[in-house]
Every structure is written in structure tokens, then in C-alpha cells.
Backbone as CSV, one residue per row, in Angstrom:
resi,resn,N_x,N_y,N_z,CA_x,CA_y,CA_z,C_x,C_y,C_z
1,UNK,-35.994,23.693,17.113,-36.991,23.079,15.537,-36.623,21.477,15.961
2,UNK,-38.332,21.554,15.999,-38.219,19.745,16.499,-38.540,19.234,14.845
3,UNK,-38.197,17.696,14.598,-38.838,17.663,13.138,-38.817,16.102,13.398
4,UNK,-40.195,15.839,12.787,-40.444,14.423,13.272,-40.010,12.973,11.844
5,UNK,-40.444,12.001,12.049,-39.823,10.757,11.311,-40.293,11.176,9.708
6,UNK,-41.617,11.763,9.832,-42.416,12.122,8.276,-41.249,13.314,7.723
7,UNK,-40.922,14.212,8.207,-40.524,15.177,7.835,-39.227,14.917,7.718
8,UNK,-38.325,14.178,8.344,-37.273,13.827,7.985,-36.952,12.993,6.526
9,UNK,-38.135,11.629,6.675,-38.466,10.950,5.222,-38.557,12.074,4.013
10,UNK,-39.233,12.584,4.286,-39.778,14.423,3.546,-38.186,14.653,2.951
11,UNK,-37.680,15.284,3.581,-36.500,15.865,3.568,-35.239,14.990,2.720
12,UNK,-35.126,13.638,3.229,-34.467,12.757,3.096,-34.475,12.310,1.627
13,UNK,-35.636,12.302,0.928,-36.250,12.471,-0.288,-35.518,13.090,-1.236
14,UNK,-35.288,14.010,-0.983,-34.531,15.907,-1.589,-33.017,15.350,-1.974
15,UNK,-32.650,14.371,-1.707,-31.282,14.387,-1.539,-30.735,13.137,-2.972
16,UNK,-30.583,13.343,-3.773,-30.268,12.300,-5.011,-28.897,11.137,-4.560
17,UNK,-28.191,11.937,-3.745,-27.026,10.841,-3.115,-26.615,11.216,-1.401
18,UNK,-26.206,10.753,-1.036,-25.807,10.855,0.132,-24.203,11.301,-0.254
19,UNK,-23.764,12.178,0.559,-22.464,13.128,0.195,-21.368,12.452,0.876
20,UNK,-22.378,11.391,2.062,-21.366,10.475,3.044,-21.000,9.353,2.035
21,UNK,-21.800,8.510,1.365,-21.365,7.310,0.659,-21.631,7.344,-0.591
22,UNK,-22.728,8.575,-1.619,-23.195,8.708,-2.729,-24.116,7.655,-3.003
23,UNK,-24.923,7.147,-2.693,-25.606,6.271,-2.352,-27.267,6.877,-1.901
24,UNK,-28.357,6.434,-3.078,-29.331,7.576,-2.572,-29.942,7.038,-1.272
25,UNK,-30.865,8.125,-1.379,-31.668,8.686,0.272,-33.038,8.190,-0.458
26,UNK,-33.827,7.436,0.907,-35.347,7.270,0.790,-35.931,7.967,1.803
27,UNK,-37.011,7.541,2.176,-37.771,8.140,3.195,-37.643,7.135,3.642
28,UNK,-37.592,6.629,5.253,-37.929,6.088,5.854,-39.307,5.578,6.659
29,UNK,-39.383,4.091,7.016,-40.590,3.977,7.652,-40.431,4.613,9.211
30,UNK,-41.598,5.284,9.814,-41.371,5.397,11.173,-41.684,4.634,12.006
31,UNK,-41.285,4.407,12.955,-40.878,3.560,13.831,-42.008,4.292,14.822
32,UNK,-43.982,3.763,15.667,-44.204,4.219,16.601,-43.683,4.119,17.711
33,UNK,-42.790,2.661,18.079,-42.504,2.966,19.298,-41.563,3.683,19.553
34,UNK,-40.479,4.096,18.847,-39.504,5.385,19.144,-39.535,6.161,18.820
35,UNK,-39.407,7.175,19.506,-39.722,8.972,19.721,-38.045,9.700,19.313
36,UNK,-37.968,9.771,18.091,-37.006,10.533,17.525,-37.118,12.079,17.235
37,UNK,-36.138,12.730,18.174,-36.224,14.188,17.618,-35.312,14.313,17.269
38,UNK,-35.304,15.804,16.610,-34.161,16.528,16.264,-34.031,18.162,16.560
39,UNK,-33.095,18.578,16.962,-33.056,19.435,17.389,-32.304,20.304,16.594
40,UNK,-32.179,21.652,15.497,-31.079,21.915,15.156,-30.770,23.779,15.050
41,UNK,-29.928,24.345,15.578,-28.964,25.479,16.076,-28.589,26.049,15.165
42,UNK,-28.376,26.841,14.594,-26.953,27.540,14.101,-26.154,29.061,14.517
43,UNK,-25.158,29.351,14.378,-24.517,30.452,14.664,-23.789,30.730,13.347
44,UNK,-23.503,32.095,13.768,-22.198,32.532,12.258,-21.310,33.010,13.066
45,UNK,-20.080,32.627,12.264,-19.307,33.170,12.436,-18.591,35.031,12.433
46,UNK,-18.239,35.088,13.499,-17.682,36.121,13.809,-16.984,37.389,13.503
47,UNK,-15.928,36.521,11.915,-14.875,36.899,11.444,-15.682,37.813,9.843
48,UNK,-15.426,38.965,9.790,-15.971,39.685,8.826,-15.588,39.607,7.349
49,UNK,-14.469,38.441,7.400,-14.256,37.832,5.969,-14.787,36.906,5.669
50,UNK,-15.432,36.432,6.962,-16.072,35.060,6.684,-17.047,35.195,6.564
51,UNK,-18.358,34.946,7.719,-19.460,35.472,7.972,-19.944,34.047,7.713
52,UNK,-19.607,32.770,7.353,-20.413,31.672,7.389,-21.366,30.972,8.622
53,UNK,-22.473,30.738,7.914,-23.203,29.864,9.035,-22.563,28.299,9.481
54,UNK,-22.809,27.892,10.850,-22.617,26.451,10.936,-23.726,25.875,11.609
55,UNK,-24.211,24.990,11.459,-25.356,24.355,12.329,-24.840,23.435,12.897
56,UNK,-25.609,23.074,14.466,-25.397,22.198,14.926,-26.727,21.136,15.630
57,UNK,-26.625,20.021,14.981,-27.800,18.993,15.285,-27.631,18.281,15.826
58,UNK,-28.566,18.259,17.105,-28.885,17.340,17.734,-30.345,15.965,17.943
59,UNK,-29.583,15.316,17.616,-30.795,14.092,17.540,-30.658,12.969,18.871
60,UNK,-32.336,13.107,19.490,-32.646,12.154,20.603,-33.212,11.107,20.406
61,UNK,-33.039,10.122,21.050,-33.793,8.979,20.609,-34.420,8.132,22.193
62,UNK,-35.425,8.342,22.209,-35.849,8.023,23.404,-36.874,6.679,23.239
63,UNK,-36.630,5.563,24.216,-36.956,4.018,23.947,-38.242,4.533,24.827
64,UNK,-39.574,3.473,24.467,-40.436,3.138,25.090,-40.292,2.692,26.609
65,UNK,-41.690,3.418,27.632,-41.358,2.555,28.712,-40.567,3.151,29.959
66,UNK,-39.740,4.566,29.015,-38.927,5.044,29.966,-37.623,4.560,30.854
67,UNK,-37.598,2.880,30.478,-36.674,2.333,31.189,-35.268,2.510,30.819
68,UNK,-35.198,2.620,29.559,-33.578,3.075,29.107,-33.568,4.657,28.799
69,UNK,-32.442,5.835,29.067,-32.279,6.621,29.070,-31.918,7.486,27.704
70,UNK,-32.836,8.321,27.371,-32.335,8.659,25.919,-31.286,9.306,25.297
71,UNK,-31.090,8.481,24.270,-29.767,8.889,23.596,-29.742,9.889,22.936
72,UNK,-28.605,10.601,22.546,-28.503,11.950,22.735,-26.787,11.805,21.714
73,UNK,-27.015,12.865,20.406,-26.196,12.574,19.328,-25.726,13.649,19.054
74,UNK,-25.098,14.485,19.246,-24.616,15.842,18.305,-23.509,15.739,17.248
75,UNK,-24.011,16.807,15.951,-22.367,17.454,15.101,-22.981,18.263,14.632
76,UNK,-22.017,18.844,13.331,-22.189,19.897,12.799,-22.205,19.532,11.611
77,UNK,-22.673,20.558,11.203,-23.007,20.574,9.590,-22.735,22.016,8.820
78,UNK,-21.532,21.497,8.484,-20.492,22.727,8.331,-20.561,23.277,6.649
79,UNK,-20.311,24.823,6.135,-21.214,24.966,4.781,-20.725,24.356,3.400
80,UNK,-20.785,24.529,2.811,-21.853,23.730,1.609,-19.868,23.332,0.969
81,UNK,-19.616,22.405,0.731,-18.852,22.024,-0.314,-18.568,21.482,-1.536
82,UNK,-17.968,21.720,-1.818,-17.951,20.981,-3.418,-18.175,19.726,-3.488
83,UNK,-19.153,18.887,-4.397,-19.348,17.973,-4.755,-18.645,17.087,-5.845
84,UNK,-18.379,15.890,-5.290,-17.726,15.033,-6.503,-18.550,15.000,-7.164
85,UNK,-18.065,14.470,-9.062,-18.685,14.914,-10.054,-19.554,13.309,-10.422
86,UNK,-20.382,13.416,-10.760,-21.349,12.719,-11.313,-20.624,11.305,-12.133
87,UNK,-19.809,10.676,-11.077,-19.128,9.159,-11.699,-19.717,8.268,-10.689
88,UNK,-19.664,6.781,-11.545,-19.987,5.494,-10.470,-18.993,5.579,-9.607
89,UNK,-18.902,5.369,-8.496,-17.770,5.324,-7.694,-18.337,3.961,-6.350
90,UNK,-19.605,3.345,-6.795,-19.868,1.992,-6.433,-18.348,0.606,-6.702
91,UNK,-18.032,1.077,-8.415,-16.812,-0.309,-8.698,-15.556,-0.026,-8.446
92,UNK,-15.227,1.473,-7.675,-13.943,1.772,-7.203,-13.632,0.947,-6.150
93,UNK,-13.005,0.592,-5.828,-12.345,-0.025,-4.192,-12.419,1.061,-3.090
94,UNK,-12.949,0.393,-1.383,-13.355,1.246,-0.770,-12.346,2.047,-0.414
95,UNK,-11.009,1.951,-0.038,-10.145,2.965,0.590,-9.743,3.790,-0.901
96,UNK,-10.114,3.647,-1.845,-9.592,4.837,-3.110,-11.060,5.792,-3.439
97,UNK,-11.897,4.817,-3.199,-13.704,5.484,-3.242,-13.576,6.746,-2.150
98,UNK,-12.640,6.480,-0.751,-12.745,6.670,0.719,-11.821,8.355,0.550
99,UNK,-10.772,7.808,-0.024,-10.068,9.293,-0.234,-10.350,10.491,-1.100
100,UNK,-10.543,9.713,-2.202,-11.118,11.076,-3.298,-12.308,11.266,-2.551
101,UNK,-13.528,11.105,-1.942,-14.592,11.742,-1.288,-13.885,12.498,-0.093
102,UNK,-13.043,12.672,0.512,-12.699,13.106,1.454,-11.524,14.280,0.451
103,UNK,-11.214,14.204,-0.426,-10.325,15.138,-1.146,-11.064,16.098,-1.677
104,UNK,-12.311,15.405,-2.119,-12.926,16.644,-2.609,-13.786,17.673,-1.442
105,UNK,-13.748,16.938,-0.056,-14.689,17.917,0.528,-13.643,19.001,1.587
106,UNK,-12.455,18.334,1.348,-11.185,19.991,1.896,-10.953,20.211,0.734
107,UNK,-11.620,20.007,-0.334,-10.762,20.818,-1.782,-10.864,22.310,-1.521
108,UNK,-11.727,23.204,-0.788,-11.721,24.430,-1.162,-10.755,24.859,0.351
109,UNK,-11.412,24.206,1.235,-10.161,24.503,2.665,-9.050,24.244,2.728
110,UNK,-8.531,23.304,1.779,-7.179,22.706,2.000,-6.493,22.151,0.388
111,UNK,-6.449,22.552,-0.276,-5.988,22.284,-1.701,-4.704,21.732,-2.216
112,UNK,-3.809,22.077,-0.888,-2.897,21.003,-1.080,-3.033,19.655,-0.150
113,UNK,-3.802,19.546,0.583,-3.682,18.497,1.303,-4.658,17.139,0.459
114,UNK,-5.911,18.166,-0.454,-6.735,17.202,-1.609,-5.496,16.993,-2.433
115,UNK,-4.574,17.684,-2.733,-3.788,17.349,-3.499,-3.013,16.075,-3.390
116,UNK,-2.873,16.067,-2.034,-1.522,14.749,-1.456,-2.739,13.346,-1.124
117,UNK,-3.527,13.859,-1.154,-4.915,12.797,-1.261,-4.648,12.081,-2.619
118,UNK,-4.868,12.611,-3.683,-5.236,12.457,-4.780,-3.686,11.925,-5.223
119,UNK,-2.524,12.197,-4.436,-1.151,11.890,-5.193,-1.549,9.964,-4.849
120,UNK,-2.356,9.977,-3.640,-1.958,8.911,-2.977,-2.777,7.251,-3.520
121,UNK,-3.622,8.329,-4.112,-4.888,7.232,-5.198,-4.457,7.055,-6.120
122,UNK,-3.684,7.928,-7.065,-2.807,7.676,-8.033,-1.929,6.764,-8.108
123,UNK,-0.934,6.991,-6.973,0.185,6.102,-6.640,-0.832,4.431,-6.639
124,UNK,-1.533,4.366,-6.141,-2.393,2.936,-5.831,-2.873,2.657,-6.812
125,UNK,-3.557,3.721,-7.803,-4.072,2.779,-9.197,-3.156,2.778,-10.190
126,UNK,-2.090,3.127,-9.838,-1.405,2.654,-11.106,-0.144,1.066,-10.769
127,UNK,-0.235,1.026,-9.380,0.287,-0.140,-8.758,-0.866,-1.027,-9.289
128,UNK,-2.214,-1.448,-8.877,-2.817,-2.244,-8.898,-3.214,-2.705,-10.139
129,UNK,-3.464,-1.322,-11.254,-4.344,-1.408,-12.513,-3.466,-1.801,-14.236
130,UNK,-1.932,-0.898,-13.635,-0.989,-0.933,-14.606,0.449,-1.444,-13.983
131,UNK,0.414,-2.317,-13.161,1.391,-3.214,-13.196,2.414,-2.514,-12.705
132,UNK,2.309,-1.381,-12.244,3.812,-0.337,-11.955,3.989,-0.564,-10.489
133,UNK,5.217,-1.682,-10.580,6.034,-1.573,-9.164,7.124,-1.369,-8.588
134,UNK,6.675,0.036,-9.789,8.160,0.849,-9.566,8.239,1.934,-7.939
135,UNK,9.221,2.008,-7.188,8.962,2.588,-6.019,9.351,4.084,-6.308
136,UNK,8.226,4.786,-5.375,7.653,6.291,-6.212,6.459,6.155,-6.842
137,UNK,5.688,7.322,-6.788,4.469,7.804,-7.694,5.446,8.534,-9.181
138,UNK,6.173,9.134,-8.989,6.703,9.722,-10.224,7.726,8.518,-11.528
139,UNK,7.879,7.553,-10.565,8.269,6.430,-11.665,7.469,5.849,-11.798
140,UNK,6.232,5.562,-11.613,5.108,4.709,-11.742,4.142,6.154,-12.774
141,UNK,4.423,6.602,-12.589,3.674,8.006,-14.010,4.437,7.984,-14.886
142,UNK,5.912,7.786,-14.843,6.943,7.686,-15.931,6.523,6.503,-16.603
143,UNK,5.904,5.295,-16.061,6.272,3.964,-16.925,4.711,4.133,-17.993
144,UNK,3.495,4.772,-16.857,2.507,5.254,-17.642,2.425,5.890,-19.005
145,UNK,2.806,6.978,-18.694,3.396,8.513,-19.780,3.944,7.890,-21.053
146,UNK,4.696,6.802,-20.411,5.685,6.900,-22.251,5.642,5.166,-22.515
147,UNK,3.971,4.205,-22.156,3.443,3.406,-22.991,2.167,4.019,-23.812
148,UNK,2.818,3.761,-24.801,1.852,3.949,-26.362,0.510,3.336,-26.498
149,UNK,0.378,2.477,-25.281,-0.983,1.884,-25.189,-1.939,2.468,-25.181
150,UNK,-1.642,2.985,-23.964,-2.826,3.970,-22.752,-2.954,5.468,-23.934
151,UNK,-4.094,5.700,-23.777,-4.272,6.914,-24.614,-3.750,8.152,-24.369
152,UNK,-3.107,8.675,-25.531,-2.483,10.125,-25.729,-3.560,11.218,-24.313
153,UNK,-4.504,11.491,-24.502,-4.306,12.453,-23.306,-4.300,11.941,-22.302
154,UNK,-4.178,11.510,-21.584,-4.090,10.406,-20.131,-2.875,10.205,-20.301
155,UNK,-2.020,9.878,-20.781,-0.276,10.300,-21.034,0.223,11.529,-20.762
156,UNK,-0.387,12.384,-21.869,-0.328,14.054,-21.543,-0.679,14.708,-20.225
157,UNK,-1.889,13.920,-19.462,-2.245,14.652,-18.380,-1.158,14.376,-17.141
158,UNK,-1.376,13.127,-17.310,-0.050,12.199,-16.171,1.188,12.250,-16.205
159,UNK,1.612,13.377,-17.334,2.778,13.694,-16.997,2.885,15.536,-16.334
160,UNK,1.666,16.225,-16.574,1.688,17.408,-16.368,1.091,16.742,-14.448
161,UNK,0.464,16.187,-14.910,0.067,15.883,-13.101,1.078,15.301,-12.305
162,UNK,2.411,14.714,-12.531,3.592,14.501,-11.816,3.777,16.002,-11.378
163,UNK,3.889,16.534,-12.091,4.460,18.221,-11.407,3.619,18.934,-10.616
164,UNK,2.392,18.723,-10.758,1.254,19.627,-9.599,1.142,18.789,-8.473
165,UNK,1.483,17.085,-8.675,1.571,16.173,-7.493,2.712,16.962,-6.375
166,UNK,4.088,17.364,-7.382,4.937,17.339,-6.110,4.854,18.823,-5.443
167,UNK,3.894,19.921,-6.877,3.636,20.658,-5.733,2.830,21.126,-4.896
168,UNK,2.020,19.738,-4.694,0.917,19.990,-3.607,1.816,18.776,-2.328
169,UNK,2.692,18.142,-2.397,3.102,17.363,-1.182,4.192,18.086,-1.243
170,UNK,5.069,18.681,-1.910,6.751,19.026,-0.904,6.792,20.902,-1.350
171,UNK,7.273,21.897,-0.871,7.217,22.729,-0.927,8.268,23.207,-2.042
172,UNK,7.936,23.874,-3.194,8.546,24.158,-4.418,8.751,25.869,-3.754
173,UNK,9.952,26.010,-4.775,10.764,27.618,-4.250,11.059,27.858,-5.457
174,UNK,10.845,29.250,-6.126,11.092,29.661,-7.081,12.319,30.856,-6.661
175,UNK,12.771,31.487,-7.984,13.841,32.547,-7.636,12.832,33.985,-8.418
176,UNK,12.835,35.101,-7.346,12.378,36.338,-8.140,13.457,37.348,-7.624
177,UNK,13.512,38.565,-8.730,14.782,39.307,-8.309,14.078,40.612,-7.295
178,UNK,14.952,40.485,-6.396,14.552,41.492,-5.849,14.683,42.915,-6.061
179,UNK,14.764,43.407,-7.226,14.839,44.267,-7.955,13.944,44.390,-8.893
180,UNK,13.416,45.359,-9.892,12.765,45.696,-10.680,13.137,45.512,-12.682
181,UNK,14.969,45.857,-12.320,15.349,45.833,-13.099,16.300,45.177,-13.437
182,UNK,15.956,43.876,-14.452,16.487,42.657,-14.398,18.084,42.754,-14.872
183,UNK,18.477,44.134,-15.372,20.265,44.534,-15.680,20.656,44.896,-14.917
184,UNK,20.167,45.258,-13.806,20.911,46.097,-13.088,22.246,44.964,-12.343
185,UNK,23.355,45.852,-11.927,23.900,44.833,-11.272,23.621,44.679,-9.573
186,UNK,22.713,45.522,-9.312,22.602,45.224,-7.662,21.549,44.223,-7.367
187,UNK,21.332,42.839,-8.479,20.148,42.262,-8.505,20.808,40.876,-7.553
188,UNK,19.684,40.850,-6.768,19.807,39.797,-5.810,18.835,38.781,-5.866
189,UNK,18.579,37.669,-5.583,17.167,36.833,-5.851,17.189,36.387,-4.630
190,UNK,15.447,36.270,-4.493,15.247,35.921,-3.402,14.358,34.935,-3.288
191,UNK,14.279,33.847,-2.484,13.173,32.561,-2.648,11.677,33.261,-2.139
192,UNK,11.043,32.288,-3.283,9.468,32.572,-3.106,8.877,31.156,-2.735
193,UNK,7.890,30.978,-1.743,7.671,29.591,-1.968,6.165,29.626,-3.079
194,UNK,5.955,28.582,-3.777,5.244,28.463,-4.937,4.049,27.180,-4.133
195,UNK,2.705,27.243,-4.212,1.669,26.593,-3.509,0.738,26.154,-4.511
196,UNK,0.739,24.873,-4.606,-0.304,24.369,-5.374,-1.842,25.205,-4.882
197,UNK,-2.544,25.740,-6.096,-3.607,26.224,-6.054,-5.137,25.084,-6.035
198,UNK,-5.956,26.003,-6.183,-7.633,25.181,-5.842,-7.518,24.848,-7.031
199,UNK,-7.527,25.311,-8.038,-7.492,24.939,-9.681,-6.857,23.815,-9.864
200,UNK,-5.469,23.703,-9.593,-4.286,22.678,-9.741,-4.977,21.151,-9.208
201,UNK,-5.471,21.421,-7.970,-5.790,20.477,-7.188,-7.058,19.633,-7.741
202,UNK,-8.057,21.054,-7.780,-9.096,20.152,-8.320,-9.084,19.494,-9.976
203,UNK,-8.367,20.290,-11.050,-7.696,18.922,-12.211,-6.846,18.188,-11.586
204,UNK,-6.200,17.749,-10.385,-5.751,16.571,-10.118,-6.167,15.573,-10.209
205,UNK,-7.627,16.236,-9.128,-8.614,15.146,-8.748,-9.851,14.805,-10.423
206,UNK,-9.619,15.205,-10.902,-10.471,15.290,-12.370,-9.646,14.318,-13.228
207,UNK,-8.354,14.497,-12.834,-7.312,13.350,-13.610,-7.759,12.318,-12.977
208,UNK,-7.883,12.296,-12.024,-7.823,10.415,-11.134,-8.794,9.961,-11.907
209,UNK,-10.331,10.855,-11.797,-11.371,10.206,-11.911,-11.290,9.865,-13.240
210,UNK,-11.040,10.139,-14.193,-10.444,9.845,-15.204,-9.708,8.487,-15.751
211,UNK,-9.075,8.250,-14.896,-8.440,7.306,-14.530,-9.165,6.142,-14.005
212,UNK,-10.067,6.509,-12.701,-11.297,5.567,-12.351,-11.904,5.275,-13.470
213,UNK,-12.218,5.587,-14.761,-13.547,5.443,-15.621,-12.175,4.431,-16.635
214,UNK,-11.292,4.503,-16.845,-10.751,4.079,-17.711,-10.270,2.585,-17.184
215,UNK,-9.260,2.548,-15.987,-9.171,1.274,-15.405,-10.527,0.753,-14.917
216,UNK,-11.382,0.853,-14.351,-12.225,0.210,-13.919,-13.715,0.388,-14.265
217,UNK,-14.380,1.326,-14.406,-15.730,1.775,-14.393,-15.746,1.388,-16.109
218,UNK,-15.460,2.549,-16.798,-15.660,1.779,-18.131,-15.596,0.541,-18.526
219,UNK,-14.343,-0.417,-18.410,-14.181,-2.026,-18.621,-15.383,-3.063,-18.008
220,UNK,-15.602,-2.184,-16.447,-16.727,-3.177,-15.473,-18.105,-2.968,-16.827
221,UNK,-18.363,-2.041,-16.849,-19.565,-1.486,-17.324,-19.843,-2.381,-18.887
222,UNK,-18.397,-2.363,-19.522,-18.544,-2.861,-20.998,-18.755,-4.402,-20.531
223,UNK,-17.746,-5.076,-19.629,-18.253,-6.494,-19.628,-19.345,-6.809,-19.314
224,UNK,-20.159,-5.822,-18.695,-21.298,-6.288,-18.138,-22.370,-6.288,-19.306
225,UNK,-21.758,-5.609,-20.414,-23.026,-5.241,-21.417,-22.809,-6.281,-22.592
226,UNK,-21.348,-6.975,-22.518,-20.781,-7.935,-23.172,-21.937,-8.973,-22.757
227,UNK,-21.578,-9.759,-21.590,-22.485,-10.113,-20.865,-24.065,-10.564,-21.568
228,UNK,-24.906,-9.402,-21.445,-25.651,-9.455,-21.374,-25.799,-9.659,-23.227
229,UNK,-25.270,-9.192,-23.774,-25.340,-9.543,-25.102,-24.895,-10.787,-25.822
230,UNK,-24.571,-11.770,-24.952,-23.890,-13.016,-25.306,-24.796,-13.542,-24.841
231,UNK,-25.733,-13.582,-23.670,-26.653,-13.979,-23.214,-28.113,-14.225,-24.497
232,UNK,-27.803,-12.820,-24.908,-29.104,-12.831,-26.262,-28.927,-13.652,-27.676
233,UNK,-27.210,-14.024,-27.580,-27.049,-14.624,-29.128,-27.286,-15.891,-28.710
234,UNK,-26.795,-16.377,-27.321,-27.112,-17.912,-27.095,-28.416,-18.238,-27.274
235,UNK,-29.615,-17.205,-26.320,-30.876,-17.316,-26.903,-31.646,-17.566,-28.219
236,UNK,-30.766,-16.950,-28.721,-31.119,-16.813,-30.440,-30.357,-18.217,-31.107
237,UNK,-30.049,-18.659,-30.484,-29.066,-19.843,-31.207,-28.139,-19.514,-32.006
238,UNK,-27.205,-18.536,-32.065,-26.548,-17.914,-32.547,-25.019,-18.326,-32.580
239,UNK,-23.967,-18.143,-33.206,-22.693,-18.480,-32.922,-22.128,-17.606,-31.763
240,UNK,-21.084,-18.075,-30.349,-20.948,-17.156,-29.801,-19.649,-16.381,-30.072
241,UNK,-19.441,-14.893,-29.881,-18.609,-14.444,-30.217,-17.329,-14.861,-29.570
242,UNK,-16.315,-14.645,-29.986,-14.812,-15.197,-29.631,-14.329,-13.567,-29.574
243,UNK,-13.449,-13.439,-28.307,-12.616,-12.357,-28.091,-11.956,-12.323,-29.029
244,UNK,-11.640,-10.761,-29.463,-10.691,-10.394,-30.541,-9.106,-10.725,-29.751
245,UNK,-7.803,-10.991,-30.837,-6.824,-11.400,-30.209,-5.974,-10.451,-29.592
246,UNK,-5.310,-10.568,-28.549,-4.585,-9.285,-27.943,-3.320,-9.036,-29.157
247,UNK,-2.639,-8.078,-28.395,-1.352,-7.470,-29.699,-0.310,-8.663,-29.497
248,UNK,0.085,-8.747,-30.922,1.388,-9.695,-30.719,2.490,-9.520,-29.833
249,UNK,2.865,-10.570,-29.374,4.112,-10.410,-28.903,5.780,-10.732,-29.196
250,UNK,6.526,-9.852,-29.047,7.667,-10.513,-29.994,8.649,-11.368,-29.104
251,UNK,9.392,-12.532,-30.118,9.474,-13.782,-29.128,11.246,-13.150,-28.684
252,UNK,11.827,-12.382,-29.345,13.321,-11.585,-29.380,12.936,-11.274,-27.395
């Protein structure tokens, strides 16, 4: 199935944001001098428990005149994965943003690895924006959770997130009775591996998103709004609003 430039532009307009970079898509202006052809082929997994479709896309670019050999590029379109929540990631530093998007892409297939990525984002967030220079994520989380200046909801969530992050990054072992009668003298205990669930990994990403908003997005947007309001006040000839004083610091 071949798709020309006009058709590609029409399809591109259907996407509000590209999954690769979260930027809006728009129709491209066709270049009459370059011939672009897109071929789509699909197949289906033979595993009866899966039966997912996978799509192979081949793009061919032919230059005019025939002096330059056609350029081929092939990639696979895997089954649809969970999309990131609608938050403004443009203000988030690139390494954190890329890890966050990747953690969402692999959430369904590898929740444990998704949780590991979230843990790395969390550690970097607390170091960069909360001044946590402690060694280790757990100590940085403790510093955040024990600081009453932070919202209690985030502090409580971080306290739980510490345990969930450990579940995702390390093997956790519980003990289970080998017999159903806990009073039996024959009771012996067996090791049981506890894995981080998809729900826990997804909640970890949700908490990281909340921290993006708390540390980065909301302050930046508030600052922009205040600057716009300052311009209106200046244009009206009114007295400039002074910043509120910060918390008092004891000299002891």
C-alpha cells in the first residue's frame, strides 16, 4: 500500500502530539522534486495467547534524475502502548523527559524496568530541585518526606514510593508457610519472590509527574503569568508588586 505526501500530511493531522517527542504534528508541504513512497506490511503473532499485529513500514525516497540511488528506511510499528499523561514536558530537562517517556512506553511489557527508570528520574529530581546531595535515592526521599515545607500529599506519596522503587529495582523475598495450618508443628517457610506490579509502576510514574509539576512546570508557568501581570501594572502606571518575604531563618 503506497501513500503519497498529501496522504501522509492528512494522516499526520490526526495526531495531536507525536509519541516520540510530544510535539504537535502538522501537514508537510509536498516536494515535487522528490518522490516519496511508503509501503506498509503487517503480520500477526502466532502465539495463541498473544495474536498481536506488528506492522513493518518501508519508506523509499527517490531523487530526481536517477543519479542518486533510492534511499530505503524500514521500521516496525509495535502494538499500541499506554500514552503519557497530558502534562507539559517541554519545560522538563531533556534527560528526565526522555526517561519519563521511555518508562511509559515499556510500562505494559516491562513494569519492573519502568519502575527502575522512574527511580532514576526521582533521584535526579530531588538532587537538582530539592538540594538533596545525599548518596542514594532512599536518603533523598527521606529528606523530602521529613521536610514540612513540602505538601503533605507529596511527602506521603514519596514515603510509599521509596518502598515501591525498592520493589522495582531489587529482588524482594517474602516468607510463606509451606502448610495451610499455621499452628502445625510441621510448618516450614518457603521463599516467595515479590515482583513490582504494573499498577505500582504506573503509580510511580504518576508521582514523578506530580513532582515535575511541583518542582518545574507549575513554578515556571506561575512566573510567566506574574511577569505578564507586571507588564500590565507597569503600563497602567501603578506601583510594582514586591515579592512576598521568604520564611524567617533563625540565627541560632
